PASEBA-1860 file (N, C-alpha, C; in nm, 3 decimals):
! residues 100
1> XXXXXXXX> -15.981/19.154/-12.389/-16.036/19.108/-12.263/-15.922/19.092/-12.161 ~ -15.939/19.154/-12.045/-15.838/19.146/-11.941/-15.853/19.016/-11.863 ~ -15.744/18.944/-11.850/-15.744/18.819/-11.775/-15.713/18.850/-11.630 ~ -15.798/18.803/-11.538/-15.771/18.831/-11.396/-15.642/18.763/-11.350 ~ -15.565/18.834/-11.272/-15.441/18.781/-11.217/-15.468/18.741/-11.073 ~ -15.418/18.626/-11.035/-15.436/18.581/-10.897/-15.300/18.549/-10.836 ~ -15.298/18.544/-10.706/-15.177/18.509/-10.634/-15.218/18.420/-10.518 ~ -15.145/18.313/-10.499/-15.171/18.221/-10.389/-15.102/18.270/-10.262
9> XXXXXXXX> -15.150/18.226/-10.149/-15.094/18.266/-10.020/-14.945/18.236/-10.012 ~ -14.904/18.118/-10.056/-14.762/18.082/-10.050/-14.678/18.178/-10.133 ~ -14.727/18.216/-10.252/-14.653/18.308/-10.338/-14.640/18.446/-10.273 ~ -14.747/18.492/-10.212/-14.744/18.623/-10.145/-14.649/18.619/-10.025 ~ -14.653/18.510/-9.950/-14.563/18.497/-9.834/-14.418/18.495/-9.879 ~ -14.388/18.422/-9.986/-14.251/18.416/-10.038/-14.206/18.555/-10.084 ~ -14.294/18.628/-10.152/-14.260/18.764/-10.196/-14.225/18.851/-10.076 ~ -14.307/18.844/-9.972/-14.285/18.926/-9.853/-14.155/18.886/-9.783
17> XXXXXXXX> -14.133/18.756/-9.765/-14.011/18.709/-9.699/-13.888/18.752/-9.778 ~ -13.889/18.735/-9.910/-13.774/18.776/-9.992/-13.750/18.926/-9.986 ~ -13.857/19.003/-9.986/-13.844/19.149/-9.976/-13.781/19.186/-9.843 ~ -13.821/19.121/-9.735/-13.763/19.147/-9.603/-13.616/19.107/-9.602 ~ -13.584/18.991/-9.659/-13.446/18.944/-9.660/-13.353/19.039/-9.735 ~ -13.406/19.109/-9.833/-13.326/19.203/-9.911/-13.305/19.337/-9.840 ~ -13.377/19.361/-9.732/-13.364/19.486/-9.658/-13.231/19.485/-9.582 ~ -13.145/19.584/-9.608/-13.012/19.584/-9.545/-13.013/19.597/-9.393
25> XXXXXXXX> -13.122/19.642/-9.335/-13.125/19.657/-9.189/-13.160/19.527/-9.117 ~ -13.197/19.423/-9.192/-13.236/19.295/-9.130/-13.111/19.215/-9.093 ~ -13.103/19.181/-8.965/-12.993/19.097/-8.919/-13.032/18.953/-8.943 ~ -12.943/18.873/-8.989/-12.968/18.731/-9.015/-13.085/18.709/-9.110 ~ -13.078/18.763/-9.232/-13.190/18.750/-9.326/-13.226/18.606/-9.358 ~ -13.131/18.515/-9.345/-13.160/18.374/-9.375/-13.256/18.311/-9.276 ~ -13.277/18.376/-9.162/-13.369/18.321/-9.062/-13.512/18.373/-9.078 ~ -13.533/18.467/-9.170/-13.667/18.523/-9.189/-13.758/18.415/-9.249
33> XXXXXXXX> -13.874/18.398/-9.187/-13.970/18.296/-9.231/-14.111/18.353/-9.223 ~ -14.206/18.275/-9.266/-14.346/18.318/-9.267/-14.401/18.350/-9.129 ~ -14.340/18.294/-9.025/-14.389/18.318/-8.889/-14.301/18.415/-8.810 ~ -14.209/18.484/-8.876/-14.125/18.584/-8.809/-14.210/18.703/-8.765 ~ -14.171/18.766/-8.656/-14.245/18.881/-8.603/-14.214/19.007/-8.683 ~ -14.318/19.075/-8.731/-14.300/19.201/-8.804/-14.309/19.323/-8.714 ~ -14.384/19.315/-8.605/-14.400/19.428/-8.514/-14.383/19.379/-8.370 ~ -14.356/19.475/-8.282/-14.342/19.441/-8.141/-14.198/19.406/-8.104
41> XXXXXXXX> -14.183/19.350/-7.985/-14.051/19.308/-7.938/-13.996/19.202/-8.032 ~ -13.868/19.208/-8.056/-13.799/19.113/-8.143/-13.847/19.115/-8.288 ~ -13.904/19.226/-8.332/-13.948/19.238/-8.471/-13.827/19.234/-8.563 ~ -13.845/19.173/-8.681/-13.734/19.161/-8.774/-13.710/19.289/-8.854 ~ -13.811/19.379/-8.854/-13.798/19.506/-8.925/-13.818/19.622/-8.829 ~ -13.749/19.731/-8.855/-13.780/19.853/-8.782/-13.896/19.922/-8.855 ~ -13.941/20.035/-8.804/-14.058/20.100/-8.864/-14.031/20.144/-9.008 ~ -13.910/20.188/-9.037/-13.876/20.228/-9.175/-13.878/20.107/-9.267
49> XXXXXXXX> -13.827/19.994/-9.219/-13.829/19.871/-9.299/-13.969/19.822/-9.326 ~ -14.057/19.833/-9.225/-14.196/19.792/-9.245/-14.264/19.882/-9.347 ~ -14.237/20.011/-9.338/-14.294/20.103/-9.435/-14.246/20.071/-9.577 ~ -14.118/20.042/-9.592/-14.064/20.004/-9.724/-14.134/19.880/-9.777 ~ -14.157/19.783/-9.691/-14.226/19.660/-9.730/-14.368/19.690/-9.778 ~ -14.439/19.774/-9.705/-14.576/19.809/-9.742/-14.579/19.884/-9.875 ~ -14.480/19.969/-9.899/-14.473/20.039/-10.027/-14.444/19.942/-10.141 ~ -14.363/19.840/-10.117/-14.339/19.736/-10.217/-14.468/19.662/-10.249
57> XXXXXXXX> -14.548/19.634/-10.147/-14.676/19.566/-10.169/-14.774/19.656/-10.243 ~ -14.772/19.786/-10.213/-14.856/19.880/-10.288/-14.819/19.877/-10.436 ~ -14.690/19.879/-10.463/-14.643/19.877/-10.602/-14.683/19.746/-10.672 ~ -14.668/19.635/-10.603/-14.708/19.505/-10.660/-14.857/19.504/-10.691 ~ -14.938/19.554/-10.600/-15.083/19.557/-10.621/-15.118/19.640/-10.744 ~ -15.053/19.753/-10.759/-15.082/19.840/-10.873/-15.034/19.780/-11.004 ~ -14.911/19.728/-11.006/-14.852/19.679/-11.130/-14.909/19.544/-11.175 ~ -14.926/19.452/-11.082/-14.969/19.317/-11.119/-15.120/19.299/-11.116
65> XXXXXXXX> -15.188/19.368/-11.025/-15.330/19.345/-11.005/-15.417/19.463/-11.046 ~ -15.355/19.573/-11.085/-15.427/19.693/-11.126/-15.528/19.736/-11.021 ~ -15.483/19.736/-10.896/-15.567/19.775/-10.783/-15.479/19.841/-10.678 ~ -15.539/19.886/-10.571/-15.462/19.947/-10.463/-15.457/19.852/-10.343 ~ -15.354/19.868/-10.265/-15.338/19.792/-10.140/-15.360/19.890/-10.026 ~ -15.472/19.877/-9.959/-15.510/19.966/-9.849/-15.465/19.903/-9.717 ~ -15.348/19.941/-9.671/-15.295/19.879/-9.551/-15.324/19.957/-9.423 ~ -15.386/20.074/-9.436/-15.425/20.148/-9.317/-15.546/20.078/-9.257
73> XXXXXXXX> -15.536/20.040/-9.132/-15.637/19.957/-9.069/-15.642/19.993/-8.920 ~ -15.764/20.004/-8.865/-15.778/20.042/-8.725/-15.700/19.951/-8.630 ~ -15.699/19.822/-8.660/-15.630/19.729/-8.570/-15.496/19.682/-8.628 ~ -15.444/19.756/-8.725/-15.323/19.712/-8.796/-15.206/19.684/-8.702 ~ -15.187/19.766/-8.603/-15.070/19.749/-8.517/-15.105/19.693/-8.380 ~ -15.227/19.643/-8.363/-15.263/19.574/-8.240/-15.181/19.445/-8.234 ~ -15.115/19.420/-8.124/-15.026/19.304/-8.118/-15.099/19.171/-8.133 ~ -15.224/19.163/-8.095/-15.297/19.036/-8.104/-15.374/19.021/-8.234
81> XXXXXXXX> -15.427/19.130/-8.291/-15.510/19.121/-8.410/-15.445/19.179/-8.535 ~ -15.329/19.231/-8.523/-15.266/19.302/-8.633/-15.246/19.214/-8.755 ~ -15.271/19.272/-8.871/-15.241/19.202/-8.996/-15.091/19.202/-9.020 ~ -15.017/19.278/-8.941/-14.873/19.290/-8.954/-14.796/19.202/-8.855 ~ -14.861/19.103/-8.796/-14.793/19.018/-8.698/-14.677/18.941/-8.761 ~ -14.701/18.880/-8.877/-14.601/18.796/-8.943/-14.610/18.815/-9.094 ~ -14.510/18.771/-9.169/-14.524/18.775/-9.314/-14.647/18.700/-9.365 ~ -14.682/18.590/-9.302/-14.799/18.513/-9.345/-14.929/18.588/-9.320
89> XXXXXXXX> -14.944/18.652/-9.203/-15.068/18.727/-9.179/-15.077/18.847/-9.271 ~ -14.964/18.908/-9.302/-14.964/19.019/-9.397/-14.999/18.969/-9.537 ~ -14.948/18.852/-9.575/-14.979/18.794/-9.705/-15.129/18.763/-9.717 ~ -15.189/18.712/-9.610/-15.333/18.684/-9.610/-15.412/18.813/-9.633 ~ -15.371/18.918/-9.564/-15.438/19.048/-9.579/-15.419/19.102/-9.720 ~ -15.297/19.090/-9.773/-15.268/19.137/-9.909/-15.355/19.062/-10.011 ~ -15.361/18.932/-10.001/-15.441/18.851/-10.094/-15.589/18.893/-10.088 ~ -15.640/18.913/-9.968/-15.779/18.958/-9.954/-15.800/19.093/-10.020
97> XXXX> -15.704/19.182/-10.007/-15.716/19.315/-10.066/-15.715/19.311/-10.219 ~ -15.621/19.239/-10.277/-15.608/19.241/-10.423/-15.705/19.147/-10.492 ~ -15.773/19.064/-10.416/-15.871/18.971/-10.475/-16.010/19.029/-10.482 ~ -16.028/19.149/-10.431/-16.163/19.211/-10.430/-16.211/19.236/-10.571
END
């Protein structure tokens, strides 16, 4: 019998923040927090860094949750509604995806 695996919002946010901090293109990784900007002006990641982060989340979803992480979204990069606004909003979206 397969035991369902769950992840709390705080755990997902910490995973995302640590993954961002490990990205060599991030300046001042110690300042990355759950409310840091992922897209737009003053974003902490460039487009390649964001893509790397999303691929890490895809891998986590497959390995830990035996599911896929569908991050393509019509409003994904909208500055006001984007799930990519901050590590916390991305973590919320990730949790919703892998909890289905």
